[in-house]
N, CA, C and O atoms as a CHARMM CRD file, in Angstrom:
* protein
*
  348
    1    1 UNK  N     12.68600   9.33600  -9.05600 PROA 1      0.00000
    2    1 UNK  CA    13.86700   9.60200  -8.32000 PROA 1      0.00000
    3    1 UNK  C     15.00600   9.87900  -8.94700 PROA 1      0.00000
    4    1 UNK  O     15.27700   9.36800 -10.03400 PROA 1      0.00000
    5    2 UNK  N     15.93900  10.87300  -8.21100 PROA 2      0.00000
    6    2 UNK  CA    17.23000  10.89800  -9.21000 PROA 2      0.00000
    7    2 UNK  C     18.32800   9.71300  -8.36900 PROA 2      0.00000
    8    2 UNK  O     17.97400   8.79500  -7.62900 PROA 2      0.00000
    9    3 UNK  N     19.57300  10.05100  -8.72400 PROA 3      0.00000
   10    3 UNK  CA    20.47600   8.78900  -9.31500 PROA 3      0.00000
   11    3 UNK  C     20.81400   8.54500  -7.66700 PROA 3      0.00000
   12    3 UNK  O     21.15400   7.41700  -7.30800 PROA 3      0.00000
   13    4 UNK  N     20.72500   9.44000  -6.86600 PROA 4      0.00000
   14    4 UNK  CA    21.28900   9.31000  -5.32200 PROA 4      0.00000
   15    4 UNK  C     20.80300   7.96100  -5.01100 PROA 4      0.00000
   16    4 UNK  O     21.51900   7.16000  -4.40900 PROA 4      0.00000
   17    5 UNK  N     19.70800   7.70100  -5.36700 PROA 5      0.00000
   18    5 UNK  CA    18.52000   6.40800  -5.04000 PROA 5      0.00000
   19    5 UNK  C     18.84900   5.15000  -5.78200 PROA 5      0.00000
   20    5 UNK  O     18.17000   4.13000  -5.66500 PROA 5      0.00000
   21    6 UNK  N     20.09900   5.26000  -6.68900 PROA 6      0.00000
   22    6 UNK  CA    20.41300   3.98800  -7.52300 PROA 6      0.00000
   23    6 UNK  C     20.93900   2.86200  -6.85500 PROA 6      0.00000
   24    6 UNK  O     22.13400   2.57100  -6.90500 PROA 6      0.00000
   25    7 UNK  N     20.10300   2.22600  -6.24000 PROA 7      0.00000
   26    7 UNK  CA    21.02600   0.82000  -5.61100 PROA 7      0.00000
   27    7 UNK  C     19.88800  -0.56400  -6.25400 PROA 7      0.00000
   28    7 UNK  O     18.82900  -0.30800  -6.82800 PROA 7      0.00000
   29    8 UNK  N     20.24600  -1.56900  -6.07400 PROA 8      0.00000
   30    8 UNK  CA    19.72000  -2.42400  -6.65700 PROA 8      0.00000
   31    8 UNK  C     18.43900  -2.79100  -5.51200 PROA 8      0.00000
   32    8 UNK  O     17.29400  -3.15000  -5.78600 PROA 8      0.00000
   33    9 UNK  N     19.09900  -2.55300  -4.03900 PROA 9      0.00000
   34    9 UNK  CA    17.73000  -3.05900  -2.97900 PROA 9      0.00000
   35    9 UNK  C     16.97900  -2.27100  -3.14600 PROA 9      0.00000
   36    9 UNK  O     15.86500  -2.78500  -3.04500 PROA 9      0.00000
   37   10 UNK  N     16.90300  -1.01100  -3.40700 PROA 10     0.00000
   38   10 UNK  CA    15.82600   0.18200  -4.04100 PROA 10     0.00000
   39   10 UNK  C     14.64300  -0.57700  -5.08400 PROA 10     0.00000
   40   10 UNK  O     13.47600  -0.94600  -4.95300 PROA 10     0.00000
   41   11 UNK  N     15.65700  -0.57500  -6.17300 PROA 11     0.00000
   42   11 UNK  CA    14.64100  -1.35800  -7.11100 PROA 11     0.00000
   43   11 UNK  C     14.29600  -2.32900  -7.08000 PROA 11     0.00000
   44   11 UNK  O     13.78400  -2.60200  -8.16600 PROA 11     0.00000
   45   12 UNK  N     14.23700  -3.55300  -6.04800 PROA 12     0.00000
   46   12 UNK  CA    13.79900  -4.48400  -5.65300 PROA 12     0.00000
   47   12 UNK  C     12.59600  -4.46800  -4.87300 PROA 12     0.00000
   48   12 UNK  O     11.57800  -5.14500  -5.01500 PROA 12     0.00000
   49   13 UNK  N     12.93600  -3.39400  -3.84100 PROA 13     0.00000
   50   13 UNK  CA    11.72000  -2.84500  -3.04400 PROA 13     0.00000
   51   13 UNK  C     10.43000  -2.27800  -3.96600 PROA 13     0.00000
   52   13 UNK  O      9.23600  -2.56200  -3.87400 PROA 13     0.00000
   53   14 UNK  N     11.04000  -1.48100  -4.77500 PROA 14     0.00000
   54   14 UNK  CA     9.98300  -0.88100  -5.63800 PROA 14     0.00000
   55   14 UNK  C      9.24100  -2.02200  -6.53600 PROA 14     0.00000
   56   14 UNK  O      8.02900  -2.18800  -6.40300 PROA 14     0.00000
   57   15 UNK  N      9.81400  -2.61100  -7.22700 PROA 15     0.00000
   58   15 UNK  CA     9.21700  -3.46700  -8.21600 PROA 15     0.00000
   59   15 UNK  C      8.39500  -4.44700  -7.93000 PROA 15     0.00000
   60   15 UNK  O      7.28500  -4.70100  -8.39900 PROA 15     0.00000
   61   16 UNK  N      9.42500  -5.32800  -6.60400 PROA 16     0.00000
   62   16 UNK  CA     8.60500  -6.56700  -5.80200 PROA 16     0.00000
   63   16 UNK  C      7.97600  -6.35800  -4.94700 PROA 16     0.00000
   64   16 UNK  O      7.30000  -7.38500  -4.89300 PROA 16     0.00000
   65   17 UNK  N      7.54300  -5.51600  -3.87400 PROA 17     0.00000
   66   17 UNK  CA     7.15800  -5.07500  -2.78500 PROA 17     0.00000
   67   17 UNK  C      5.91200  -4.23000  -3.38900 PROA 17     0.00000
   68   17 UNK  O      4.72900  -4.56900  -3.37500 PROA 17     0.00000
   69   18 UNK  N      6.41000  -3.18400  -3.86000 PROA 18     0.00000
   70   18 UNK  CA     5.45700  -2.06600  -3.77700 PROA 18     0.00000
   71   18 UNK  C      4.70500  -2.35100  -5.23600 PROA 18     0.00000
   72   18 UNK  O      3.64900  -1.77800  -5.50100 PROA 18     0.00000
   73   19 UNK  N      5.23400  -3.13400  -6.01100 PROA 19     0.00000
   74   19 UNK  CA     4.53500  -3.34300  -7.35800 PROA 19     0.00000
   75   19 UNK  C      4.46100  -2.35300  -8.41000 PROA 19     0.00000
   76   19 UNK  O      3.57600  -2.31700  -9.26400 PROA 19     0.00000
   77   20 UNK  N      5.50300  -1.49300  -8.30000 PROA 20     0.00000
   78   20 UNK  CA     5.41300   0.01400  -9.27100 PROA 20     0.00000
   79   20 UNK  C      6.91700  -0.16200 -10.16000 PROA 20     0.00000
   80   20 UNK  O      7.84300  -0.97200 -10.11200 PROA 20     0.00000
   81   21 UNK  N      6.66300   0.85500 -10.84500 PROA 21     0.00000
   82   21 UNK  CA     7.91600   0.67500 -12.14100 PROA 21     0.00000
   83   21 UNK  C      9.11300   1.77700 -11.35700 PROA 21     0.00000
   84   21 UNK  O      8.82100   2.86400 -10.86000 PROA 21     0.00000
   85   22 UNK  N     10.41900   1.20200 -11.40500 PROA 22     0.00000
   86   22 UNK  CA    11.57200   2.21200 -10.77000 PROA 22     0.00000
   87   22 UNK  C     12.03900   2.90600 -11.86200 PROA 22     0.00000
   88   22 UNK  O     12.32100   2.18600 -12.82000 PROA 22     0.00000
   89   23 UNK  N     12.22800   4.24900 -12.02600 PROA 23     0.00000
   90   23 UNK  CA    12.66100   4.75700 -13.26200 PROA 23     0.00000
   91   23 UNK  C     13.67400   5.67400 -12.43500 PROA 23     0.00000
   92   23 UNK  O     13.39500   6.84700 -12.19000 PROA 23     0.00000
   93   24 UNK  N     14.99500   5.01300 -11.97200 PROA 24     0.00000
   94   24 UNK  CA    16.18300   5.72800 -11.66700 PROA 24     0.00000
   95   24 UNK  C     17.02200   5.79700 -12.43200 PROA 24     0.00000
   96   24 UNK  O     17.51200   4.71800 -12.76400 PROA 24     0.00000
   97   25 UNK  N     17.67400   7.26100 -13.17100 PROA 25     0.00000
   98   25 UNK  CA    18.83700   6.86300 -13.91200 PROA 25     0.00000
   99   25 UNK  C     20.14800   6.54800 -12.89200 PROA 25     0.00000
  100   25 UNK  O     20.27400   7.04800 -11.77400 PROA 25     0.00000
  101   26 UNK  N     21.16500   5.53900 -13.57100 PROA 26     0.00000
  102   26 UNK  CA    22.08400   5.05200 -13.22200 PROA 26     0.00000
  103   26 UNK  C     23.32000   6.22300 -12.83200 PROA 26     0.00000
  104   26 UNK  O     23.60900   7.14000 -13.60100 PROA 26     0.00000
  105   27 UNK  N     23.87000   6.04200 -11.72200 PROA 27     0.00000
  106   27 UNK  CA    24.79600   6.72900 -11.24700 PROA 27     0.00000
  107   27 UNK  C     25.91600   5.92500 -12.22200 PROA 27     0.00000
  108   27 UNK  O     25.88400   4.75600 -12.60500 PROA 27     0.00000
  109   28 UNK  N     27.16300   7.23500 -12.54900 PROA 28     0.00000
  110   28 UNK  CA    28.16500   6.92600 -13.16500 PROA 28     0.00000
  111   28 UNK  C     29.50700   6.84500 -12.51700 PROA 28     0.00000
  112   28 UNK  O     30.19000   7.75400 -12.04400 PROA 28     0.00000
  113   29 UNK  N     29.69600   5.81100 -12.58100 PROA 29     0.00000
  114   29 UNK  CA    30.85600   5.09500 -11.87700 PROA 29     0.00000
  115   29 UNK  C     32.09300   4.54600 -12.32900 PROA 29     0.00000
  116   29 UNK  O     32.20300   4.22500 -13.51300 PROA 29     0.00000
  117   30 UNK  N     33.17600   4.37900 -11.40800 PROA 30     0.00000
  118   30 UNK  CA    34.57500   4.48100 -11.92500 PROA 30     0.00000
  119   30 UNK  C     34.95600   3.21000 -12.83400 PROA 30     0.00000
  120   30 UNK  O     35.67900   3.20900 -13.83000 PROA 30     0.00000
  121   31 UNK  N     34.04500   1.74200 -12.02200 PROA 31     0.00000
  122   31 UNK  CA    34.16300   0.45600 -13.15000 PROA 31     0.00000
  123   31 UNK  C     32.64200   0.80900 -13.97000 PROA 31     0.00000
  124   31 UNK  O     31.64600   1.50300 -13.76700 PROA 31     0.00000
  125   32 UNK  N     33.02300   0.11000 -14.73700 PROA 32     0.00000
  126   32 UNK  CA    31.75200   0.01300 -16.08700 PROA 32     0.00000
  127   32 UNK  C     31.02000  -1.24800 -15.67600 PROA 32     0.00000
  128   32 UNK  O     30.19900  -1.43100 -16.57600 PROA 32     0.00000
  129   33 UNK  N     30.93000  -1.95400 -15.01600 PROA 33     0.00000
  130   33 UNK  CA    30.13200  -3.62700 -15.07800 PROA 33     0.00000
  131   33 UNK  C     28.78600  -2.81900 -13.89300 PROA 33     0.00000
  132   33 UNK  O     28.89400  -2.30500 -12.78000 PROA 33     0.00000
  133   34 UNK  N     27.69200  -3.02900 -14.73700 PROA 34     0.00000
  134   34 UNK  CA    26.51700  -3.04300 -13.98600 PROA 34     0.00000
  135   34 UNK  C     25.75200  -4.07400 -13.03200 PROA 34     0.00000
  136   34 UNK  O     25.00800  -4.96200 -13.44900 PROA 34     0.00000
  137   35 UNK  N     25.98900  -3.87100 -11.94900 PROA 35     0.00000
  138   35 UNK  CA    25.41400  -5.36900 -11.37500 PROA 35     0.00000
  139   35 UNK  C     24.11400  -5.07600 -10.79200 PROA 35     0.00000
  140   35 UNK  O     23.93900  -3.97700 -10.26500 PROA 35     0.00000
  141   36 UNK  N     23.12700  -5.99600 -10.83500 PROA 36     0.00000
  142   36 UNK  CA    22.04100  -6.19200 -10.37600 PROA 36     0.00000
  143   36 UNK  C     20.64500  -5.93000 -11.59400 PROA 36     0.00000
  144   36 UNK  O     20.60900  -5.15000 -12.54600 PROA 36     0.00000
  145   37 UNK  N     19.65900  -6.85500 -11.13400 PROA 37     0.00000
  146   37 UNK  CA    19.18200  -7.85800 -12.40000 PROA 37     0.00000
  147   37 UNK  C     18.32300  -6.31300 -12.92600 PROA 37     0.00000
  148   37 UNK  O     18.14400  -6.08900 -14.12400 PROA 37     0.00000
  149   38 UNK  N     17.82600  -5.29100 -11.77100 PROA 38     0.00000
  150   38 UNK  CA    16.77000  -4.33800 -12.59000 PROA 38     0.00000
  151   38 UNK  C     17.74300  -2.77000 -12.90400 PROA 38     0.00000
  152   38 UNK  O     17.44400  -1.81400 -13.61900 PROA 38     0.00000
  153   39 UNK  N     18.85600  -2.98400 -12.13100 PROA 39     0.00000
  154   39 UNK  CA    19.78200  -2.15800 -13.04600 PROA 39     0.00000
  155   39 UNK  C     20.17700  -2.15400 -14.44600 PROA 39     0.00000
  156   39 UNK  O     20.03800  -1.26500 -15.28600 PROA 39     0.00000
  157   40 UNK  N     20.64700  -3.20700 -14.53400 PROA 40     0.00000
  158   40 UNK  CA    21.01500  -3.77600 -15.99100 PROA 40     0.00000
  159   40 UNK  C     19.90200  -3.91400 -16.67900 PROA 40     0.00000
  160   40 UNK  O     20.18400  -4.10700 -17.86200 PROA 40     0.00000
  161   41 UNK  N     18.58500  -3.90300 -16.45600 PROA 41     0.00000
  162   41 UNK  CA    17.65600  -3.81900 -17.35900 PROA 41     0.00000
  163   41 UNK  C     17.57500  -2.50600 -17.57600 PROA 41     0.00000
  164   41 UNK  O     17.79400  -2.14000 -18.73100 PROA 41     0.00000
  165   42 UNK  N     17.23800  -1.44800 -16.52200 PROA 42     0.00000
  166   42 UNK  CA    17.51900   0.08800 -16.80300 PROA 42     0.00000
  167   42 UNK  C     18.14200   0.10900 -17.47500 PROA 42     0.00000
  168   42 UNK  O     17.72500   0.35700 -18.60600 PROA 42     0.00000
  169   43 UNK  N     19.24600  -0.07500 -17.32000 PROA 43     0.00000
  170   43 UNK  CA    20.44500   0.36600 -18.53700 PROA 43     0.00000
  171   43 UNK  C     20.42100   0.19800 -20.04900 PROA 43     0.00000
  172   43 UNK  O     21.04600   0.77800 -20.93700 PROA 43     0.00000
  173   44 UNK  N     19.40200  -0.88800 -20.07700 PROA 44     0.00000
  174   44 UNK  CA    19.28400  -1.10800 -21.43500 PROA 44     0.00000
  175   44 UNK  C     17.89600  -0.62900 -22.39100 PROA 44     0.00000
  176   44 UNK  O     17.77100  -0.54900 -23.61300 PROA 44     0.00000
  177   45 UNK  N     16.89500  -0.34200 -21.22700 PROA 45     0.00000
  178   45 UNK  CA    15.59200   0.46200 -21.48000 PROA 45     0.00000
  179   45 UNK  C     15.37000   1.65800 -20.67500 PROA 45     0.00000
  180   45 UNK  O     14.20500   1.76800 -20.29200 PROA 45     0.00000
  181   46 UNK  N     16.02100   2.41300 -20.37900 PROA 46     0.00000
  182   46 UNK  CA    15.75500   3.90200 -19.82300 PROA 46     0.00000
  183   46 UNK  C     14.50600   4.32000 -20.42400 PROA 46     0.00000
  184   46 UNK  O     14.59200   4.21800 -21.64700 PROA 46     0.00000
  185   47 UNK  N     13.70400   4.62700 -20.15300 PROA 47     0.00000
  186   47 UNK  CA    12.56000   5.73600 -20.60300 PROA 47     0.00000
  187   47 UNK  C     12.51700   7.30300 -19.95200 PROA 47     0.00000
  188   47 UNK  O     12.03500   7.92100 -19.00300 PROA 47     0.00000
  189   48 UNK  N     13.42900   7.51100 -21.23500 PROA 48     0.00000
  190   48 UNK  CA    13.86700   9.63200 -20.54000 PROA 48     0.00000
  191   48 UNK  C     12.28300  10.14200 -20.25800 PROA 48     0.00000
  192   48 UNK  O     11.87700  10.62300 -19.20000 PROA 48     0.00000
  193   49 UNK  N     11.60000   9.94000 -21.32000 PROA 49     0.00000
  194   49 UNK  CA    10.66500  11.18700 -21.66200 PROA 49     0.00000
  195   49 UNK  C      9.59100  10.22200 -20.01200 PROA 49     0.00000
  196   49 UNK  O      9.39700  11.15400 -19.23200 PROA 49     0.00000
  197   50 UNK  N      9.19800   9.40200 -19.61400 PROA 50     0.00000
  198   50 UNK  CA     8.85200   8.98400 -18.27200 PROA 50     0.00000
  199   50 UNK  C      9.62100   9.67100 -17.37000 PROA 50     0.00000
  200   50 UNK  O      9.02800  10.41400 -16.58900 PROA 50     0.00000
  201   51 UNK  N     10.33500   9.61900 -17.33400 PROA 51     0.00000
  202   51 UNK  CA    11.46300  10.16300 -15.77000 PROA 51     0.00000
  203   51 UNK  C     11.51100  11.37200 -15.69900 PROA 51     0.00000
  204   51 UNK  O     11.51400  11.94300 -14.60900 PROA 51     0.00000
  205   52 UNK  N     11.57400  12.19700 -17.18800 PROA 52     0.00000
  206   52 UNK  CA    11.45400  13.72400 -17.35900 PROA 52     0.00000
  207   52 UNK  C      9.49100  14.20100 -16.72000 PROA 52     0.00000
  208   52 UNK  O      9.15500  15.38200 -16.64000 PROA 52     0.00000
  209   53 UNK  N      8.82700  13.41900 -16.47800 PROA 53     0.00000
  210   53 UNK  CA     7.51000  13.77300 -16.14400 PROA 53     0.00000
  211   53 UNK  C      7.04000  14.13000 -14.83900 PROA 53     0.00000
  212   53 UNK  O      5.95700  14.51100 -14.39400 PROA 53     0.00000
  213   54 UNK  N      8.81800  13.76300 -14.07800 PROA 54     0.00000
  214   54 UNK  CA     8.59400  13.70000 -12.26500 PROA 54     0.00000
  215   54 UNK  C      8.82500  15.01100 -12.22700 PROA 54     0.00000
  216   54 UNK  O      8.34600  15.47700 -11.19300 PROA 54     0.00000
  217   55 UNK  N      9.41400  15.92200 -12.98000 PROA 55     0.00000
  218   55 UNK  CA     8.92600  17.29000 -13.01800 PROA 55     0.00000
  219   55 UNK  C      7.62000  17.84200 -12.70800 PROA 55     0.00000
  220   55 UNK  O      7.12400  18.56500 -11.84400 PROA 55     0.00000
  221   56 UNK  N      7.21500  17.14700 -13.86900 PROA 56     0.00000
  222   56 UNK  CA     5.76900  17.73700 -13.48500 PROA 56     0.00000
  223   56 UNK  C      5.00000  17.61600 -12.23300 PROA 56     0.00000
  224   56 UNK  O      4.25300  18.44300 -11.70900 PROA 56     0.00000
  225   57 UNK  N      5.31600  16.45800 -11.86400 PROA 57     0.00000
  226   57 UNK  CA     4.91700  16.28300 -10.36300 PROA 57     0.00000
  227   57 UNK  C      5.39500  17.13700  -9.11300 PROA 57     0.00000
  228   57 UNK  O      4.92400  17.56300  -8.05800 PROA 57     0.00000
  229   58 UNK  N      6.73200  17.15300  -9.89800 PROA 58     0.00000
  230   58 UNK  CA     7.47800  17.69500  -8.28800 PROA 58     0.00000
  231   58 UNK  C      6.95000  19.32200  -8.35800 PROA 58     0.00000
  232   58 UNK  O      6.77500  19.83200  -7.25100 PROA 58     0.00000
  233   59 UNK  N      6.72300  20.04500  -9.35200 PROA 59     0.00000
  234   59 UNK  CA     6.13300  21.12500  -9.79200 PROA 59     0.00000
  235   59 UNK  C      4.92400  21.67300  -9.28200 PROA 59     0.00000
  236   59 UNK  O      4.67800  22.85900  -9.06000 PROA 59     0.00000
  237   60 UNK  N      3.90700  20.28500  -9.05800 PROA 60     0.00000
  238   60 UNK  CA     2.45800  20.21400  -8.51200 PROA 60     0.00000
  239   60 UNK  C      2.33800  20.87100  -7.21100 PROA 60     0.00000
  240   60 UNK  O      1.79300  21.88600  -6.77900 PROA 60     0.00000
  241   61 UNK  N      3.57500  19.21000  -6.40400 PROA 61     0.00000
  242   61 UNK  CA     3.70000  19.21800  -4.94100 PROA 61     0.00000
  243   61 UNK  C      4.16500  20.85600  -4.49000 PROA 61     0.00000
  244   61 UNK  O      3.84900  21.40500  -3.43400 PROA 61     0.00000
  245   62 UNK  N      4.96000  21.42700  -5.55000 PROA 62     0.00000
  246   62 UNK  CA     5.42700  22.29800  -4.60200 PROA 62     0.00000
  247   62 UNK  C      4.63000  23.86200  -4.60500 PROA 62     0.00000
  248   62 UNK  O      4.85600  24.76900  -3.80400 PROA 62     0.00000
  249   63 UNK  N      3.68100  23.88200  -5.69900 PROA 63     0.00000
  250   63 UNK  CA     2.46300  24.87400  -5.81800 PROA 63     0.00000
  251   63 UNK  C      1.77300  24.35800  -4.46200 PROA 63     0.00000
  252   63 UNK  O      1.68900  25.15400  -3.52600 PROA 63     0.00000
  253   64 UNK  N      1.25600  22.99600  -4.32200 PROA 64     0.00000
  254   64 UNK  CA     0.29300  22.88500  -3.26300 PROA 64     0.00000
  255   64 UNK  C      1.01500  23.27300  -1.90400 PROA 64     0.00000
  256   64 UNK  O      0.38200  23.98000  -1.11900 PROA 64     0.00000
  257   65 UNK  N      2.25300  22.87300  -1.58300 PROA 65     0.00000
  258   65 UNK  CA     2.85600  23.55300  -0.50800 PROA 65     0.00000
  259   65 UNK  C      3.16600  24.63500  -0.16500 PROA 65     0.00000
  260   65 UNK  O      3.25000  24.88500   1.03800 PROA 65     0.00000
  261   66 UNK  N      3.45800  25.71100  -1.24800 PROA 66     0.00000
  262   66 UNK  CA     3.19700  27.41000  -1.36400 PROA 66     0.00000
  263   66 UNK  C      2.00800  27.72200  -1.08100 PROA 66     0.00000
  264   66 UNK  O      1.97500  28.60500  -0.22400 PROA 66     0.00000
  265   67 UNK  N      0.78400  27.30600  -1.50700 PROA 67     0.00000
  266   67 UNK  CA    -0.44900  27.70200  -1.46200 PROA 67     0.00000
  267   67 UNK  C     -0.89900  27.45200   0.02400 PROA 67     0.00000
  268   67 UNK  O     -1.29800  28.25900   0.86400 PROA 67     0.00000
  269   68 UNK  N     -0.70700  26.03700   0.09900 PROA 68     0.00000
  270   68 UNK  CA    -1.76300  25.49500   1.93200 PROA 68     0.00000
  271   68 UNK  C     -0.75900  25.38700   2.95300 PROA 68     0.00000
  272   68 UNK  O     -1.14600  25.25800   4.11500 PROA 68     0.00000
  273   69 UNK  N      0.84100  25.42700   2.62600 PROA 69     0.00000
  274   69 UNK  CA     1.19400  25.46800   3.67600 PROA 69     0.00000
  275   69 UNK  C      2.00400  23.33900   3.57900 PROA 69     0.00000
  276   69 UNK  O      1.59800  22.40400   2.88800 PROA 69     0.00000
  277   70 UNK  N      2.92400  23.37600   4.37700 PROA 70     0.00000
  278   70 UNK  CA     3.62200  21.53900   4.19900 PROA 70     0.00000
  279   70 UNK  C      2.52300  20.82100   5.37200 PROA 70     0.00000
  280   70 UNK  O      2.70500  19.63700   5.65600 PROA 70     0.00000
  281   71 UNK  N      1.37400  21.59800   6.03800 PROA 71     0.00000
  282   71 UNK  CA     1.11200  20.64200   7.02400 PROA 71     0.00000
  283   71 UNK  C     -0.39600  21.02700   7.11800 PROA 71     0.00000
  284   71 UNK  O     -0.79100  22.15300   6.81400 PROA 71     0.00000
  285   72 UNK  N     -1.27000  19.96800   7.58400 PROA 72     0.00000
  286   72 UNK  CA    -2.68200  20.10200   7.76900 PROA 72     0.00000
  287   72 UNK  C     -2.80400  19.47000   9.12600 PROA 72     0.00000
  288   72 UNK  O     -2.24800  18.58100   9.77100 PROA 72     0.00000
  289   73 UNK  N     -4.16500  20.66600   9.31800 PROA 73     0.00000
  290   73 UNK  CA    -4.23100  20.49800  11.15500 PROA 73     0.00000
  291   73 UNK  C     -5.35000  19.20100  11.35400 PROA 73     0.00000
  292   73 UNK  O     -5.85800  18.91400  12.43700 PROA 73     0.00000
  293   74 UNK  N     -5.62100  18.46500  10.02100 PROA 74     0.00000
  294   74 UNK  CA    -7.18100  17.37300  10.65600 PROA 74     0.00000
  295   74 UNK  C     -5.99000  16.22800  10.65000 PROA 74     0.00000
  296   74 UNK  O     -4.92800  16.46900  10.07700 PROA 74     0.00000
  297   75 UNK  N     -6.16900  15.25700  11.16600 PROA 75     0.00000
  298   75 UNK  CA    -5.82500  13.98900  11.59600 PROA 75     0.00000
  299   75 UNK  C     -6.27100  13.08600  10.82300 PROA 75     0.00000
  300   75 UNK  O     -5.44200  12.27900  10.40300 PROA 75     0.00000
  301   76 UNK  N     -7.38700  12.97100  10.49100 PROA 76     0.00000
  302   76 UNK  CA    -8.34900  11.79900   9.87000 PROA 76     0.00000
  303   76 UNK  C     -7.98400  12.18400   8.21500 PROA 76     0.00000
  304   76 UNK  O     -7.62100  13.30100   7.84700 PROA 76     0.00000
  305   77 UNK  N     -8.15000  11.11100   7.41100 PROA 77     0.00000
  306   77 UNK  CA    -7.75300  11.60400   6.47700 PROA 77     0.00000
  307   77 UNK  C     -8.86700  12.01500   5.17100 PROA 77     0.00000
  308   77 UNK  O     -8.65800  12.40300   4.02100 PROA 77     0.00000
  309   78 UNK  N    -10.01200  11.75800   5.86700 PROA 78     0.00000
  310   78 UNK  CA   -11.45200  12.16700   5.58100 PROA 78     0.00000
  311   78 UNK  C    -11.18800  13.90600   5.75800 PROA 78     0.00000
  312   78 UNK  O    -11.23900  14.65100   4.77900 PROA 78     0.00000
  313   79 UNK  N    -10.98200  14.26800   6.77600 PROA 79     0.00000
  314   79 UNK  CA   -10.77000  15.67700   7.25900 PROA 79     0.00000
  315   79 UNK  C     -9.72400  16.29600   6.64500 PROA 79     0.00000
  316   79 UNK  O     -9.74200  17.51300   6.46100 PROA 79     0.00000
  317   80 UNK  N     -8.51400  15.37800   6.19500 PROA 80     0.00000
  318   80 UNK  CA    -7.19600  16.40000   5.30000 PROA 80     0.00000
  319   80 UNK  C     -7.98700  16.70400   4.29300 PROA 80     0.00000
  320   80 UNK  O     -8.25000  17.89700   4.14500 PROA 80     0.00000
  321   81 UNK  N     -8.69100  15.49700   3.14400 PROA 81     0.00000
  322   81 UNK  CA    -8.90300  15.89600   2.20500 PROA 81     0.00000
  323   81 UNK  C     -9.95600  16.72400   2.09100 PROA 81     0.00000
  324   81 UNK  O    -10.15900  17.00300   0.91000 PROA 81     0.00000
  325   82 UNK  N    -10.91500  17.37000   3.04600 PROA 82     0.00000
  326   82 UNK  CA   -11.75900  18.01000   3.39800 PROA 82     0.00000
  327   82 UNK  C    -10.99500  19.58200   3.35700 PROA 82     0.00000
  328   82 UNK  O    -11.29300  20.53300   2.63300 PROA 82     0.00000
  329   83 UNK  N     -9.93400  19.49000   4.37600 PROA 83     0.00000
  330   83 UNK  CA    -9.53600  20.78700   4.55900 PROA 83     0.00000
  331   83 UNK  C     -8.65900  21.29000   2.98800 PROA 83     0.00000
  332   83 UNK  O     -8.63200  22.47500   2.65300 PROA 83     0.00000
  333   84 UNK  N     -8.22300  20.57100   2.44500 PROA 84     0.00000
  334   84 UNK  CA    -7.14800  20.73800   1.17200 PROA 84     0.00000
  335   84 UNK  C     -8.49400  21.49800   0.11100 PROA 84     0.00000
  336   84 UNK  O     -8.41400  22.55300  -0.51700 PROA 84     0.00000
  337   85 UNK  N     -9.39400  20.77100   0.17800 PROA 85     0.00000
  338   85 UNK  CA   -10.62700  21.19500  -0.78900 PROA 85     0.00000
  339   85 UNK  C    -10.95400  22.49100  -0.34500 PROA 85     0.00000
  340   85 UNK  O    -11.04400  23.44700  -1.11700 PROA 85     0.00000
  341   86 UNK  N    -11.14200  22.56100   0.91700 PROA 86     0.00000
  342   86 UNK  CA   -11.76900  24.38100   0.96100 PROA 86     0.00000
  343   86 UNK  C    -10.41100  24.93100   1.19600 PROA 86     0.00000
  344   86 UNK  O    -10.77600  25.73100   2.05800 PROA 86     0.00000
  345   87 UNK  N     -9.65500  25.05100   1.14700 PROA 87     0.00000
  346   87 UNK  CA    -8.57900  26.32500   1.05300 PROA 87     0.00000
  347   87 UNK  C     -8.24500  26.46200  -0.38900 PROA 87     0.00000
  348   87 UNK  O     -7.46100  27.33500  -0.76000 PROA 87     0.00000
């Protein structure tokens, strides 16, 4: 995610409910104090290498959308997977 999603509520959702790592860069704000447990933690140990991997994922998704279009005709997941494999 990019800086537009930098809020403590989103970090809590990702880390506590989804059980995933949230790697969102902090927005630059006028006040220097950083609020929130996860935002403070990210400020200290932000992993830029892992964050830059998102470009690879976005490129792959873009290629898939250009090749197959943005929609699938099949309704069931099993048939959607078949549709992607056949194209």
